[in-house]
C-alpha positions as CSV (number, residue, x, y, z in Angstrom):
1,M,-114.2,-228.5,-111.6
2,Q,-111.3,-229.5,-113.7
3,Q,-113.0,-232.7,-114.7
4,A,-116.1,-230.8,-115.8
5,R,-114.0,-228.5,-117.9
6,Q,-112.3,-231.4,-119.6
7,Q,-115.5,-233.4,-120.3
8,R,-115.8,-234.0,-124.0
9,Q,-119.6,-234.0,-123.9
10,P,-120.6,-231.6,-121.1
11,F,-124.1,-231.7,-119.8
12,D,-126.4,-229.0,-118.3
13,R,-124.3,-226.2,-119.7
14,V,-125.0,-222.6,-120.5
15,V,-124.4,-221.9,-124.2
16,A,-123.5,-218.4,-125.4
17,R,-122.9,-215.8,-126.7
18,Q,-124.5,-216.6,-130.0
19,R,-126.0,-220.2,-130.0
20,I,-124.8,-221.3,-133.4
21,G,-124.5,-220.1,-137.0
22,I,-122.6,-216.9,-137.3
23,L,-121.0,-217.1,-140.8
24,D,-120.0,-213.6,-141.9
25,G,-120.6,-210.7,-139.7
26,G,-123.4,-210.0,-137.4
27,L,-123.1,-206.3,-136.7
28,P,-122.7,-203.4,-139.2
29,G,-119.1,-202.6,-139.8
30,K,-117.7,-205.6,-137.9
31,V,-115.5,-208.3,-139.3
32,S,-116.4,-211.3,-137.4
33,D,-114.6,-214.5,-136.6
34,L,-116.9,-215.5,-133.8
35,G,-117.3,-218.5,-131.6
36,G,-120.7,-220.3,-132.2
37,G,-122.4,-222.8,-129.9
38,D,-120.0,-223.5,-127.0
39,P,-116.4,-223.6,-128.3
40,P,-113.4,-224.1,-126.1
41,G,-113.3,-221.2,-123.7
42,G,-117.1,-220.7,-124.1
43,F,-119.5,-219.9,-121.3
44,S,-119.7,-223.5,-120.0
45,Q,-115.9,-223.5,-119.6
46,R,-115.9,-220.4,-117.4
47,V,-116.2,-220.1,-113.7
48,W,-119.4,-218.3,-112.7
49,R,-119.8,-216.4,-109.4
50,V,-122.6,-217.2,-107.0
51,A,-124.2,-213.9,-106.5
52,E,-127.2,-215.0,-104.4
53,A,-128.3,-218.4,-102.9
54,S,-131.3,-219.6,-100.9
55,P,-132.8,-223.1,-100.3
56,A,-134.9,-222.7,-103.5
57,A,-132.8,-220.6,-105.8
58,V,-129.3,-219.6,-106.9
59,T,-128.1,-216.7,-109.0
60,L,-124.9,-217.1,-111.0
61,T,-123.1,-214.2,-112.7
62,Y,-120.4,-213.9,-115.3
63,V,-118.7,-211.0,-117.0
64,S,-117.5,-211.7,-120.5
65,P,-114.9,-209.1,-121.5
66,D,-114.9,-207.1,-124.7
67,G,-113.3,-209.3,-127.5
68,Q,-113.8,-212.6,-125.8
69,E,-114.4,-215.2,-128.6
70,G,-114.3,-212.2,-131.0
71,Y,-117.5,-210.6,-129.7
72,P,-117.6,-206.8,-129.1
73,G,-118.7,-205.4,-125.8
74,T,-118.3,-206.3,-122.1
75,L,-121.3,-208.5,-121.4
76,T,-122.6,-208.9,-117.8
77,V,-124.8,-212.0,-117.5
78,S,-126.9,-213.4,-114.7
79,L,-128.7,-216.7,-114.6
80,T,-131.1,-217.6,-111.8
81,Y,-132.3,-221.2,-111.2
82,T,-135.4,-221.4,-109.0
83,L,-137.2,-224.5,-107.8
84,T,-140.9,-223.9,-107.3
85,G,-142.9,-226.9,-106.4
86,D,-142.9,-229.2,-109.4
87,A,-141.0,-226.8,-111.7
88,L,-137.5,-225.5,-112.4
89,R,-137.4,-221.9,-113.7
90,L,-134.4,-220.4,-115.5
91,D,-134.2,-216.6,-115.7
92,Y,-131.5,-215.0,-117.8
93,R,-130.5,-211.4,-117.7
94,A,-127.7,-209.6,-119.6
95,T,-126.4,-206.1,-120.4
96,T,-123.6,-204.8,-122.6
97,D,-121.5,-201.6,-122.9
98,A,-121.3,-201.9,-126.7
99,P,-123.5,-203.3,-129.4
100,T,-123.2,-207.1,-129.6
101,V,-125.2,-210.2,-130.4
102,L,-126.5,-212.6,-127.7
103,N,-128.5,-215.8,-127.8
104,L,-128.3,-217.6,-124.5
105,T,-129.7,-221.1,-123.9
106,N,-129.2,-224.2,-121.8
107,H,-128.0,-227.6,-123.0
108,S,-129.5,-229.9,-120.4
109,Y,-130.3,-233.5,-121.3
110,F,-133.5,-235.1,-120.1
111,N,-134.5,-238.8,-119.9
112,L,-137.8,-239.3,-118.1
113,A,-137.3,-243.1,-118.0
114,G,-134.2,-242.7,-115.8
115,G,-132.1,-244.8,-118.1
116,G,-131.8,-246.4,-121.6
117,D,-132.7,-244.2,-124.5
118,V,-135.5,-241.8,-125.2
119,L,-136.9,-243.3,-128.4
120,D,-140.1,-244.3,-126.6
121,H,-140.7,-240.7,-125.3
122,V,-143.7,-239.0,-126.8
123,V,-143.2,-235.4,-127.8
124,R,-145.5,-232.6,-128.7
125,I,-144.1,-229.3,-129.9
126,D,-146.6,-226.5,-130.6
127,A,-144.8,-225.3,-133.7
128,A,-146.2,-225.2,-137.3
129,R,-142.8,-224.3,-138.8
130,Y,-139.2,-225.3,-138.4
131,L,-135.8,-224.1,-139.7
132,P,-134.3,-226.3,-142.4
133,V,-130.5,-226.5,-142.4
134,D,-127.7,-226.9,-144.9
135,A,-125.0,-229.6,-144.9
136,T,-123.1,-227.7,-142.1
137,Q,-126.2,-227.5,-139.9
138,I,-126.6,-223.8,-140.5
139,P,-130.3,-222.6,-141.1
140,T,-131.0,-221.8,-144.8
141,G,-133.2,-218.9,-143.7
142,E,-136.5,-220.7,-144.7
143,L,-139.3,-221.1,-142.2
144,A,-140.7,-224.3,-143.5
145,P,-144.1,-226.0,-142.6
146,V,-143.8,-229.2,-140.5
147,A,-147.0,-230.6,-141.9
148,G,-146.5,-233.8,-143.9
149,T,-142.8,-234.1,-142.8
150,P,-141.1,-236.1,-140.0
151,F,-140.5,-232.7,-138.3
152,G,-144.1,-232.4,-137.3
153,F,-144.9,-232.7,-133.6
154,T,-148.1,-230.5,-133.4
155,V,-149.8,-233.8,-132.4
156,P,-147.8,-236.1,-130.1
157,H,-145.4,-238.5,-131.7
158,R,-143.0,-241.2,-130.4
159,I,-139.4,-240.1,-131.1
160,G,-138.3,-243.5,-132.3
161,D,-141.0,-243.8,-135.0
162,R,-139.3,-241.3,-137.3
163,V,-135.8,-240.6,-135.8
164,G,-134.2,-242.7,-138.6
165,D,-135.8,-240.8,-141.5
166,P,-133.1,-239.8,-144.0
167,L,-134.5,-236.2,-143.9
168,L,-133.3,-235.9,-140.3
169,G,-129.6,-236.7,-141.1
170,G,-129.1,-239.0,-138.1
171,G,-131.7,-237.6,-135.7
172,Y,-133.4,-234.5,-134.6
173,D,-131.2,-231.4,-134.2
174,H,-133.5,-228.6,-135.5
175,C,-135.0,-225.4,-134.4
176,Y,-138.7,-225.0,-134.2
177,V,-140.7,-221.7,-134.5
178,L,-142.8,-221.9,-131.4
179,D,-146.5,-221.1,-131.3
180,G,-146.9,-222.4,-127.8
181,G,-145.5,-224.9,-125.3
182,I,-143.8,-228.3,-125.4
183,E,-144.7,-231.5,-123.7
184,V,-142.6,-234.7,-123.4
185,T,-144.0,-238.0,-121.8
186,D,-142.4,-241.3,-121.0
187,P,-145.1,-243.9,-121.2
188,V,-143.3,-246.4,-118.9
189,S,-142.5,-244.1,-116.0
190,G,-145.6,-242.0,-116.6
191,L,-143.6,-238.8,-116.1
192,T,-144.4,-235.7,-118.2
193,M,-142.3,-232.6,-118.7
194,E,-143.9,-229.4,-119.8
195,V,-141.7,-226.6,-121.2
196,T,-142.8,-222.9,-121.5
197,T,-140.6,-220.1,-122.6
198,T,-140.5,-216.4,-123.6
199,E,-138.2,-217.4,-126.5
200,P,-139.4,-217.6,-130.1
201,G,-137.7,-221.0,-130.8
202,V,-136.5,-224.3,-129.4
203,Q,-133.7,-226.5,-130.6
204,F,-134.9,-230.1,-130.3
205,Y,-131.9,-232.5,-130.1
206,T,-132.0,-236.2,-129.6
207,A,-128.4,-236.8,-128.5
208,N,-127.3,-238.1,-131.9
209,L,-123.6,-237.7,-131.2
210,L,-123.4,-239.4,-127.8
211,D,-121.3,-242.6,-128.3
212,G,-120.8,-244.2,-125.0
213,V,-117.1,-243.4,-125.1
214,A,-116.8,-239.7,-124.2
215,T,-119.5,-240.3,-121.5
216,P,-121.3,-243.4,-120.2
217,Y,-124.3,-242.5,-122.3
218,G,-125.0,-243.8,-125.7
219,R,-126.8,-242.5,-128.7
220,H,-130.3,-241.1,-128.0
221,A,-129.7,-241.5,-124.2
222,G,-131.4,-238.1,-123.7
223,L,-133.0,-235.2,-125.4
224,C,-132.4,-231.5,-125.3
225,L,-135.0,-228.7,-125.6
226,E,-132.9,-225.6,-126.0
227,T,-135.2,-222.5,-125.8
228,Q,-133.6,-219.7,-127.8
229,H,-133.7,-217.2,-130.6
230,F,-133.1,-218.8,-134.0
231,P,-129.6,-219.9,-134.9
232,D,-127.9,-217.7,-137.4
233,S,-130.1,-214.7,-136.6
234,P,-127.4,-212.1,-137.2
235,N,-127.3,-213.2,-140.9
236,Q,-131.1,-213.5,-141.4
237,E,-132.8,-210.2,-141.4
238,H,-136.3,-211.8,-141.2
239,F,-135.4,-213.7,-138.0
240,P,-136.0,-212.1,-134.6
241,S,-133.0,-209.9,-133.8
242,T,-130.3,-211.0,-131.3
243,V,-128.6,-207.6,-131.2
244,L,-128.2,-206.2,-127.7
245,R,-127.2,-202.6,-127.3
246,P,-126.1,-200.4,-124.4
247,G,-129.0,-199.3,-122.2
248,E,-131.0,-202.4,-123.1
249,E,-131.4,-205.6,-121.0
250,F,-131.6,-209.1,-122.4
251,A,-134.3,-211.0,-120.5
252,S,-135.4,-214.6,-121.0
253,T,-137.4,-217.1,-118.9
254,T,-137.9,-220.8,-119.4
255,V,-139.8,-223.1,-117.1
256,Y,-139.5,-226.9,-117.0
257,R,-142.5,-228.4,-115.1
258,F,-142.8,-232.1,-114.1
259,R,-145.9,-234.1,-113.3
């Protein structure tokens, strides 16, 4: 457990409370200095309790106290992992005792080839729009069309064909506005992963920062498909809201299916 906490590039982590991108506030009347993504002391650095376990499923729970990472409200979170045949299902639930913001996701890396890089993987993302970002990787607020750009995956594309395009800034690390599902195929192994979700977006990341030093894995050794609300939602009124209030329940489901 201590080794996992100290890992510089943790894998398969739960990211919260707000995925990334809080700049200046987030809730009316609040002065915010909030952790974004998964900073030191974030959810992946905490010990979760096993609430239920069976041969095919496990439910983990965590209570984030009021003020942790600067966020208001005591947040009670559960995450259930369920294996069903050829699929892995993630069910998130959360409640709060004070208004707060919440955008849970999972930072698992996938490599369907079982080694090497993912540049030969072929990706299809059913999304006609994506979120352009500024120099600090914060969304500008625009929902831009992918058509005619290297961001387009409405028809399948090999990752390596466009990953070096200057517009990408070193690789894919962008949020897509989902119109449907996602499919990734490795042509050598023949494996395909299908991703469906109740979330409005997905952060597509091609492991641009892995360097073979912090972990045994080098650049582009895997890809992440982080289903989520849009980054910086608290500061963009036209984005789907990530505000969670007392009496409400946050509920989100993502399914990874392999064939």
